[in-house]
C-alpha positions in Angstrom: 0.2 -0.3 0.0 0.9 3.3 -0.8 0.6 6.6 1.8 0.6 10.0 1.1 3.9 11.6 1.8 3.8 14.1 4.3 4.9 17.9 3.8 8.2 18.8 4.6 7.6 20.5 8.3 5.8 17.2 9.1 8.5 14.6 7.8 11.0 17.1 9.8 9.2 16.8 12.8 8.9 13.3 12.7 12.5 13.3 12.3 12.9 15.0 15.6 10.8 12.6 17.2 12.8 9.7 16.0 15.5 11.7 17.2 14.4 11.8 20.1 13.1 8.0 21.0 16.3 7.2 19.6 18.2 8.8 22.4 15.5 7.3 25.0 16.6 4.0 23.5 20.3 4.3 23.7 20.1 5.3 27.6 18.2 2.9 28.7 20.6 0.2 27.4 19.3 -0.6 23.6 15.9 -1.2 24.3 12.9 0.0 25.7 9.2 -1.4 25.5 7.0 -1.2 23.2 4.6 0.5 26.0 7.0 3.4 26.3 7.5 3.6 22.5 3.9 4.4 22.0 3.9 6.5 24.9 6.4 8.8 22.8 5.0 8.7 19.3 1.4 9.8 20.7 2.3 12.2 23.6 6.0 13.5 23.7 5.3 17.0 24.4 5.1 19.2 20.9 6.4 16.6 18.8 3.7 13.1 19.6 0.7 12.9 17.9 -1.9 13.8 20.0 0.4 16.6 21.4 1.9 18.0 18.4 -0.2 20.1 15.7 -1.5 17.7 12.8 -5.1 17.5 12.5 -6.6 14.6 13.3 -10.3 14.2 13.3 -12.5 14.7 10.7 -12.1 14.6 7.0 -9.2 16.7 6.5 -7.4 14.6 9.4 -6.6 10.8 10.0 -9.8 9.0 10.8 -14.0 10.2 11.5 -15.3 9.5 15.2 -18.9 8.5 15.8 -19.7 12.2 17.0 -18.2 13.9 13.9 -20.1 11.0 11.9 -23.8 12.4 13.1 -25.2 14.4 16.1 -27.4 11.8 16.7 -24.8 10.0 18.6 -24.5 12.5 21.2 -28.1 12.9 21.2 -29.0 9.6 22.3 -25.7 9.0 24.4 -27.3 12.6 26.2 -30.4 10.2 27.4 -28.1 7.7 29.5 -26.3 10.8 30.5 -29.2 12.3 32.1 -30.0 9.0 33.4 -26.5 8.7 35.3 -26.8 12.8 36.4 -30.3 12.4 38.2 -28.8 9.4 40.1 -25.7 11.0 41.2 -25.1 14.7 40.6 -25.3 17.3 37.9 -21.6 17.0 36.7 -20.1 15.4 33.0 -16.4 14.7 32.8 -15.3 13.7 29.1 -11.8 12.2 29.3 -10.2 13.0 25.8 -12.8 14.9 24.1 -11.1 14.7 20.6 -12.4 17.2 18.4 -15.1 18.9 20.8 -18.1 17.9 18.5 -19.4 15.6 21.5 -19.4 18.0 24.1 -21.0 20.9 21.9 -23.6 18.5 20.7 -24.2 16.7 24.0 -24.4 20.2 25.9 -27.1 21.3 23.2 -29.2 18.3 23.6 -29.2 18.1 27.2 -30.0 21.8 27.3 -33.3 20.9 24.9 -34.2 17.7 27.7 -33.8 20.9 30.6 -31.1 18.4 32.1 -28.1 21.0 31.5 -24.9 19.7 33.9 -23.8 22.7 36.5 -20.0 21.6 35.3 -18.8 20.0 32.1 -15.3 19.5 32.3 -12.6 18.1 29.8 -9.6 16.3 30.9 -7.5 16.8 28.1 -3.6 16.7 27.7 -3.4 18.0 24.1 -2.9 21.8 24.0 -3.7 21.5 20.3 -6.8 19.4 21.1 -8.1 21.9 23.8 -7.6 24.6 21.4 -9.8 23.0 19.0 -12.5 21.3 21.5 -12.7 25.5 22.6 -13.2 26.3 19.3 -15.7 23.5 18.4 -18.0 25.0 21.9 -17.7 28.5 20.8 -19.1 27.7 17.4 -21.6 25.4 18.7 -23.1 26.0 22.0 -21.5 29.5 22.5 -24.0 29.9 25.5 -23.0 27.2 27.5 -19.7 27.4 27.1 -19.1 28.7 30.4 -20.4 25.8 31.9 -16.8 23.9 30.2 -13.6 23.9 32.0 -10.5 21.9 31.4 -8.2 19.9 33.6 -4.9 18.1 33.6 -5.9 15.7 36.0 -8.0 13.3 37.3 -10.0 15.2 40.3 -9.4 14.0 43.5 -13.4 13.3 43.9 -15.8 13.5 41.4 -20.0 12.2 40.8 -21.7 12.7 37.9 -21.4 10.9 34.6 -18.0 10.4 33.1 -17.4 9.9 28.9 -14.7 8.0 27.5 -15.0 7.7 23.7 -12.0 6.0 21.9 -9.9 6.7 24.4 -8.8 3.4 26.0 -7.8 2.6 22.3 -5.0 5.2 22.3 -3.6 4.3 25.7 -0.2 2.8 25.3 -0.2 -0.8 25.3 2.4 -3.8 26.2 2.8 -6.4 23.5 3.9 -9.7 24.6 4.7 -13.1 22.5 3.7 -16.2 23.4 6.9 -18.1 22.4 7.2 -22.2 22.7 9.8 -21.4 25.1 8.4 -18.9 26.8 6.6 -15.3 27.7 8.4 -12.5 25.9 7.7 -8.6 26.0 8.3 -7.4 22.6 10.0 -4.0 22.6 12.1 -1.7 20.0 15.8 -1.4 19.7 17.9 0.0 16.7 19.1 -1.8 13.8 21.3 0.0 11.6 19.8 3.6 13.0 15.8 2.6 12.1 13.7 1.1 14.9 13.3 -2.9 15.3 11.7 -5.3 17.3 13.2 -6.7 19.9 12.5 -9.2 22.6 13.4 -9.7 26.7 11.4 -12.1 29.0 8.3 -10.7 30.3 8.3 -10.2 33.7 6.5 -8.6 36.8 2.6 -7.6 36.5 2.7 -8.0 32.7 4.1 -11.8 33.0 1.5 -12.4 35.9 -1.2 -11.2 33.3 0.2 -12.9 30.4 0.1 -16.4 32.6 -3.0 -15.9 33.6 -4.4 -15.7 29.4 -4.2 -19.8 29.8 -6.3 -20.4 27.1 -3.6 -18.7 24.6 -1.4 -21.1 22.8 2.0 -20.2 20.9 3.0 -18.7 18.8 1.0 -15.5 19.5 1.6 -11.9 19.8 -0.6 -9.6 21.5 -1.5 -6.7 23.7 -2.1 -6.0 27.1 -3.0 -2.8 28.2 -1.8 -2.6 31.8 -2.3 1.6 31.5 -6.1 1.2 30.7 -6.3 -0.7 33.7 -4.5 1.8 36.0 -6.6 4.0 34.8 -9.7 2.8 35.7 -8.4 1.8 38.9 -7.7 5.4 39.6 -11.5 5.8 38.9 -12.4 3.3 41.5 -10.4 5.6 43.7 -12.0 8.8 42.3 -15.9 8.3 41.4 -18.1 8.5 44.6 -21.2 8.3 42.8 -22.0 8.0 38.7 -21.0 5.5 36.2 -18.7 5.8 33.6 -19.6 5.2 29.7 -16.7 3.3 28.0 -17.2 3.5 24.3 -14.6 2.0 22.1 -13.6 -0.7 19.1 -13.0 -4.1 20.8 -14.1 -7.7 22.3 -14.6 -9.6 25.3 -11.4 -11.6 26.1 -12.2 -14.9 24.4 -12.7 -13.6 21.8 -9.9 -10.3 21.6 -7.3 -13.4 22.0 -8.7 -15.4 19.1 -6.5 -17.8 17.4 -7.4 -15.9 14.0 -5.4 -12.5 16.2 -2.3 -14.2 16.5 -0.8 -11.2 15.4 -2.7 -9.0 17.8 -4.8 -5.9 17.0 -2.3 -3.2 17.2 -3.4 -0.8 13.9 -2.0 3.0 12.8 -4.1 5.6 11.0 -2.7 8.1 8.8 -5.0 10.4 6.5 -7.7 7.9 6.3 -5.3 4.9 5.2 -4.8 2.2 8.1 -1.3 0.7 8.2 0.1 -1.9 10.3 3.8 -0.4 10.8 4.3 1.8 13.7 7.7 2.6 13.3 7.0 4.7 10.1 7.0 8.4 10.7 6.7 8.0 14.3 4.4 11.6 15.3 2.1 11.5 12.6 0.6 8.4 12.7 -2.3 7.2 15.6 -1.3 4.1 17.0 -4.2 2.1 18.5 -5.1 -1.5 19.6 -8.5 -3.2 20.1 -10.1 -2.7 23.9 -10.1 -6.3 25.6 -13.4 -5.6 27.4 -13.2 -8.0 30.0 -9.8 -6.9 31.1 -11.4 -3.6 31.8 -14.9 -4.9 33.8 -12.1 -6.9 35.6 -10.2 -4.2 36.4 -13.5 -1.6 37.5 -14.7 -4.8 39.7 -11.0 -5.0 41.6 -11.3 -1.5 42.0 -14.5 -1.5 43.6 -16.7 -0.3 40.9 -20.1 -1.9 39.5 -20.2 -3.5 36.1 -23.5 -2.2 35.4 -24.0 -3.2 31.3 -22.0 -4.3 28.5 -23.3 -4.4 24.6 -22.7 -3.3 21.1 -22.5 0.0 20.1 -25.7 -0.2 18.2 -27.6 -2.1 21.0 -26.6 0.9 23.2 -27.8 3.5 20.8 -31.2 2.0 20.2 -32.2 1.7 23.8 -31.2 5.7 24.0 -34.1 6.5 21.8 -31.5 6.5 18.2 -34.3 5.4 16.0 -37.0 7.9 17.8 -34.6 10.6 17.7 -34.4 10.2 13.7 -38.0 9.7 13.6 -38.5 13.4 14.9 -36.2 14.9 12.0 -38.3 13.6 9.0 -39.8 16.9 9.6 -36.6 18.5 8.6 -37.1 17.9 5.0 -35.9 14.7 2.6 -32.4 16.0 2.7 -31.7 16.5 6.1 -33.3 13.1 6.9 -31.1 11.5 4.6 -27.8 12.8 5.7 -29.2 11.9 9.3 -30.4 8.6 7.7 -26.9 7.9 6.6 -24.9 8.7 9.6 -27.2 6.4 11.6 -26.6 3.6 9.8 -23.0 4.0 10.0 -23.6 4.1 13.8 -25.6 0.8 14.5 -24.6 -1.1 10.8 -23.1 -4.7 11.8 -20.7 -3.6 8.9 -19.9 -0.4 10.0 -19.4 0.7 14.0 -22.6 -1.0 15.1 -21.1 -4.0 16.3 -17.2 -3.8 16.1 -17.6 -0.6 19.4 -18.7 -1.4 22.6 -20.0 0.1 25.5 -19.3 -0.8 28.9 -20.5 0.9 32.1 -18.8 1.1 35.2 -20.2 2.6 38.1 -20.9 3.5 42.0 -24.0 3.8 43.9 -26.6 3.6 40.7 -29.8 2.6 41.9 -31.7 1.3 39.1 -30.7 -0.4 35.5 -29.2 2.0 33.1 -31.4 2.5 30.4 -28.5 1.8 27.5 -28.5 -2.2 28.3 -32.0 -2.4 28.9 -32.1 -4.9 26.0 -29.6 -7.0 24.4 -26.8 -6.9 27.8 -24.1 -9.1 27.0 -22.3 -8.9 30.7 -22.7 -12.7 30.7 -19.8 -12.6 27.7 -17.1 -10.9 29.2 
């Protein structure tokens, strides 16, 4: 596959990041775990994919997320958020808010429902994305912008609704190789001034987690997301009352580590092209891995959170009234309705986002069942 050629400035930025990573590898004795490489490629200050200036979301970026596909995504999600806030506190925290499209549309829909939060906090580490989010909210919901604030870290305590849409897949993952002679962690070294795969025996928590996956048969390479487990564990300490709504692409554990996925789920995205080489132009590519939702549910349970529901994105959105929201827009005319119907189809179609994307809810002190999982709850499959 031929990938688009970056402009000179982008190529120079990538070269600076590659040199920075190479220096760290040399300083570490010639090897760093892939999780560290991925962290630098995505988040190195001023140079990483999410901390640099490249446009990421939408038609001019590298990929399109559900909030950009259709406003119906946020409008349906608002039904679940309203229920969570009513059972906890009138606050929202969105972790990794992307372009800001979800925040702007969600605030408008909550206003329409008479359920505006007192505060809408966004946890965002990228200065460039913060600026874009501020612009999206200022343009899309200017009269509600004063309710929105930005955070650098998780709050000490929080009650309300937490939203993480396509966040977990972008957290740095550890790579494990199941070999006939043992378990190895895949890392990155240098060969002739280029990045190359290197393996070392797995150790510590990574070894323990890998050994627990007794059904995985070598040879096999896949990801274990220790960072996502730790992030959820932090919410176990932070969340007093409310729910986390985790929306991402992935599988339950037995499906995640299926024999057909013997090379893992790691994927890179560059200008709407998907490829499998994380060493190509670091800093210009998104690097992601699918989510092991069983591991996420276990991390929540171990942190004292309740597993409140797990289902496909399609089932969740339909439970939250997506079809009714679309029907209400017929009065807006054929062109508007057709556009919305096309977007809704992509959100719920099994051939698009509807089945690959899942929704997992974790919470504390939420009294009744959540409406997003009223039909088709798959918790038993985790």
